N, C-alpha and C positions, 0 to 999 in steps of 0.2 A: 558841712559841705554836702551838697546834693550833686548827683551826677547821672550819667547815662550808662548804657552797657559798655563795658570795657574788657579788654583782655588783662590777664595777670601782669604781663610785661608792661602794659601801659600804666599800671597803677604804681609802678616802682617810682620812688622819689617823693611820694605824697606823705604828709605827716601822719603819725599814728592816729587812729580814730577817724580817718577820712571815710565818709560814707559814699562808697562807689559800688554799684552793682557789677559784680564779675560773674558772668554766667551766660546762659542761652537767652537770646532775645525772644520774648513771647508776645503774641498778639493780644491775648486776653488780659482782662483787668484783674486786680487783686480782689480776692474774696476772703472774708473773715467769718468763720463759723464758731459760734460760742455754745458750749454745752455747760449749763449750770445745774448742779444737782446736790441733793441731800438724800438721806435715807427715805424721806417721805415723798419727795417730788423731784421732777427734772424739767428744765426749761431749755429749749433749743431755739436759737435765733441766728439769722445771718445778718451781718452788719456791713454796710457799704462805706461808712466813714469811720476811720480809725479813732477819731476823737470821741466816739460814742462808747469806747471801752472803759472810760474813767470809772463808772460805777463798779466794774468788775474788780478793781484794784483793792477795795476795802470791803468786799462782800464777805459775809460769814459762811457762805457755801463754798463748795469746791468747784472751781471753774476751769474748764479746758477751752483755750482759745487757739484755734487752728487757722493759721494765716497761709494762704496759697497765693503765690505770685510775689516775687521780691523785686521786680523791676521798678515798682513805685517807691523810690527811695524816701520820698517825703512821708509816706504813710508809715514806713518802717521806723523812721526817725520819730514820728509822733507817738508810736507805740512805746518806743524807748523813753520818751519824756513822761508818759503816763505812769509807767511801771518802774521808772528810775533805773533803767538798764545802763550799764557802763558803756561808753563809746566804743571800747574794744569789743564788747559783745556784739554791738550793732555792726561793727566793721566785719567781724567774722561771719555774721548771719548773711550779709550781702555778698561775701566772697565764697562762692559755692565750690571752690576748689580746695577747701581746707581738709586737713587730715583729721580723722576722728580723734576727739580729745574731750577732757572734762576739766572744768575750771570752777573753783569755789570762790564766790564773791561775798562770803559771810551770810548776807541775807538772801542770796540767790545762788543757784547752782546752774551752770551752763554746760550743756552736753552737745557735741556734734557727732552725728552718726551718718552712715551711708546706707540708704535703702537701695537694694539691688533688685533689678527686674530682668526677666528673660523674655525677649521678644520672639515673635513667631518665626522670624527668619534665623533664629539661633544666636542672635547677637545679645551680649550681656551689657546692660546699661545700669548706671547708678544715679542716685539723686541725694543731695545733701539734706539731711533733716537736722534742724537745730531745735533743741529743747531748753526752755528756761523754766526752772523749778523755783517757785516762790512759796510763801507761807500757805496760801490757800488757792493757788492757781498754778497752772502749767500752760505755757505758751509754746506752740510748735510752729515752726516756719518751714515751708517746703516750696520748691521752685515751680513745680507743675501740678496740675490737678491729677488726682488718682494716687492712692496710697494703700498701705496694708493695715490701716487702722479700723476697718469696718467691723472686725470681730470685737474690738474694744468698744466701739460705739454701741453695738448690739448688747454687750454685757452691761453697759451703763444704763441702757434703756430698760433692762430687765429689773423689776422690783425685787427679785430674789437674789440679785448680786450682792453678796455680803460686803464686798469691798466698798460699797457706797457709804458704809459707815466709817471708812478709813479716810486718810487725808490725801493731799495732792501728791505726796511722795509715792503712794501706791499707784496713783494714776500715771505718774512718770514711769514707774517700773513697768506697768502694763503696756505702755507705748514702746518702751525699749524691748520688751519681750516679744511684741508683735513683729518688730523688725528682725530680731535674731531668729525667730521661728520661721520667717519667710526665707532666710538663708538656706534652710534645709530643703525647701521646695526648689530653689534655684539650683542647688548642688545635686539634687536628685535628677533634674532634667539634664544637667551638665554631665552627670555620670553616664546617662544613657547615650549621650553624644560621644563620649570617650569610648564606650563599648562598641559603638557602630564603627568608629574609625579603626579601632583595634581589629575588628573582624575584617574590615576592608584591607588592612595591611596583610593579614594572613591569607586571605582569599585571592586578592588581585591588586597588589600595590601598583600605583601609577603616579604620574606627576601631580594629579589632583590630590592624592593622599598626602604627599609631603606638604602641600599648601594647607590641608586641613590640620596637620600636626602643628604647623607654624601658627595657625590661627588659635588652636587650643592653648598652646604655650603662652601666646600673647594675652589671651583672656585670663589665664590663670595668674599671670603677673598682675593684671588689672584687679582681679578678685582679691589677691593677697594684699594689695595696697588698701583695699576697702575693709577687709575683715580682720586682718592681724591686729591693727591698733585697738579694735574693740576689746581685746583681752586686757590691755592696760587700762582702758576707760572703765570697764566694769570692776576691775580689781581696785582701782583708786576709789570708785564710787562706793563699793561695798565697805571699804575700810575708812571711809570718810567719817570724821567726828562732827559733821555738820548737824545742828539741831533740826534741820529740815527733813532729815531721814531718820525714821524711827527704827528701833531694833527689829521689829517685825518685818519691815520692808527690806532690811538688810539680808534677812534670811532668803527672801525671794530673789534679791539681786544675786546672791550666791548661786542660786539655781540657774539664773540666766548666764552667769559666768561659766558654769559647767557646760551649758549648751554651746557657748562660744568656743570652748575648748574642743568639743566634739566637731564643730564646724571646721576649726583649724586643722584638726587631725585628718578630716576628710579632704581638706584642701591640700595638705602635704602629700597624702596618698595619691591624689590626682596628679600632682606635680611630678611625683616619682614615675607614675605610669606614663605621663606625657614625655618625660625624658627618656624612658625606656622605649617608647614607640619609635623614636628616631633610629635607635640602634636596631630594633627589629626590622624597620623598613630597609635600612642599609643591608642587613643580613639577608632579608628576603630577596632584595634586588641582586645581591651578590650570588645567592644560591641559584636564582633563575639564570643568571649569566653563566654560572658554572655548568648548569644542565645543558644550555645551548652549546657551550664549548665542548662538552663531552660528546654530544651527538655529532657535532662537526668533526671532532677528532676521530671518532670511530669510523665515520664515513670516509675520511681521508685515509685512514689506516687500511681499510678494506681495498680501496682503489689503488694503493701503492703497488702491491704485487700484480694486480690486474693490468696496470699501466706497463709494468715491466714485461709481462707476457705479451701484451699487444705490441710493445716496442720490439721485442725479439722477433716476432713473426712478421713484423712490418719491414724488416731489412730485406732488400731485393738482391741478395747474393745468388748467383746462378747455381751454386753448389749446395743450396739448401734443399734437402729432399722433400721437406714438408710442402714446398711451393707446388710440386707436381703431384702431390697426394690428393686423391679425390675427396677424402674425408678430413682433410686438414682444417678446413674452416669450422665445421661442426665440432671437431675434436678440440680445437682451441677454445671455442665457446664453452664446451663442457668442462675443460680444465679451469677456466676462469670461474665458472659457477661453483665447481668443487672447492676451489681455494676460498671463495667468498663464504661458502657454507661452513667450512672448517673454522674459519676465523670467527664467524658469528657464534658457533657453538663454543669456541674457546672463551670468547668474551662473556657469553652467558654463564659458563661454568665459573668464571672469575667474579661473577656478579657485577660486571661493569655496565651491563645493560639489563 
């Protein structure tokens, strides 16, 4: 079955293996980049018709096929026919809201990952990357142009890259490693953002600060959904007994697994910091309110005896001698000033101000 862009909810009820693209609608067409290499040579070509990939299926070289743009469901289905991909693999490729996972289909291994990006406006975005590992080929599917695989491409083009002697399993490892390594860059930028919000909380917390904290916590939940499953994916991939993965490549996969654990540790640290930020914000706001209330209380306390003195001398009884005294007014002002000064000195001594 072929179809158009749909939401996840609209796909409910369709039979398993239904090929429906679930993702962002894009205006550009599909591009297929092929890198075919051995130790001695390398060939790069861009293909416009998915049917032209048939020679890559039985090639004796290592072939990397990178498919960009998934909204052309017919082309994805054609690729599946050429390489004998299971309908469930094609369904998961077209559904870009999948959780990272790894599935072993005997003659193929299918891996779903999330490539994370950090936009200039500070927003974190992700993109689903699907990898199909075959005997002599790796097919990668991505939704939009632009990826983190340029370092891998440069290493393949280098004649000194010893991994050109290795098989497609090492190529798959290199692509997975590139995605995981990019997590460190994203988390480094995210850490700087957390520090900026933390400094703002200490210096001058305001309503914008609480909005920033909420945004951080929301994005950390988003990152956790993308990164945490990679731990399970790499653990299963490393321990897989599939003949497609050699012992040497398993050692490298173990290293990527360690990197993933580091990323997850960093993520959990940031989550704890974001959770503590809300408590710090509330404490800072409460402390500021307490400072204001203390100042107002001190002012009110000073004016209580002054109001009493003014009230006493404001009574118009005829028998009050102070009313006829020529120095009564300045004396009352002096008395008020003396009382206020004594109270201020007392508060100072008690370290209340």
